[in-house]
Legacy VTK file of the C-alpha trace (Angstrom):
# vtk DataFile Version 3.0
C-alpha trace
ASCII
DATASET POLYDATA
POINTS 54 float
60.480 61.236 132.140
62.925 59.381 129.928
64.025 57.225 132.862
60.391 56.444 133.744
59.618 55.307 130.199
62.863 53.337 130.060
61.772 51.418 133.165
58.643 50.473 131.225
60.916 49.249 128.398
59.582 51.884 126.006
62.164 53.376 123.654
62.341 57.124 123.187
61.937 57.366 119.414
61.654 61.088 118.687
62.650 64.203 120.645
61.748 67.654 119.326
62.204 71.139 120.802
59.649 73.787 119.849
61.890 76.791 119.235
58.994 79.231 119.727
58.035 78.070 123.222
61.051 76.076 124.408
58.812 73.075 125.056
60.158 69.583 124.447
58.030 66.863 122.847
58.976 63.230 122.766
57.487 60.062 121.417
57.911 57.069 123.725
57.228 53.629 122.346
55.030 53.834 119.302
52.147 55.925 120.606
52.888 57.943 123.779
53.506 61.671 123.366
54.787 63.786 126.261
55.195 67.564 126.305
57.632 69.120 128.776
57.260 72.850 129.362
60.199 75.204 129.815
59.385 75.489 133.551
59.816 71.704 133.990
56.129 70.790 134.236
54.884 68.168 131.817
51.704 66.694 130.405
50.727 63.503 128.680
49.447 64.637 125.294
48.095 61.213 124.470
48.722 58.620 121.894
48.915 58.937 118.178
47.789 56.376 115.664
50.179 56.275 112.745
48.729 54.904 109.548
50.459 54.691 106.229
48.495 55.348 103.073
49.464 53.350 100.042
LINES 1 55
54 0 1 2 3 4 5 6 7 8 9 10 11 12 13 14 15 16 17 18 19 20 21 22 23 24 25 26 27 28 29 30 31 32 33 34 35 36 37 38 39 40 41 42 43 44 45 46 47 48 49 50 51 52 53
């Protein structure tokens, strides 16, 4: 997955492992969230809109 996003010139900004399930989440670019399950399957969670409150 990381190679695929790199080919699209999207940086991998955040990688997080859920210690309860063993799933890996990563944020590619500014909006794309991918979840990789412990069995190697993955899903596109979607995009997130980050807004900062002042």
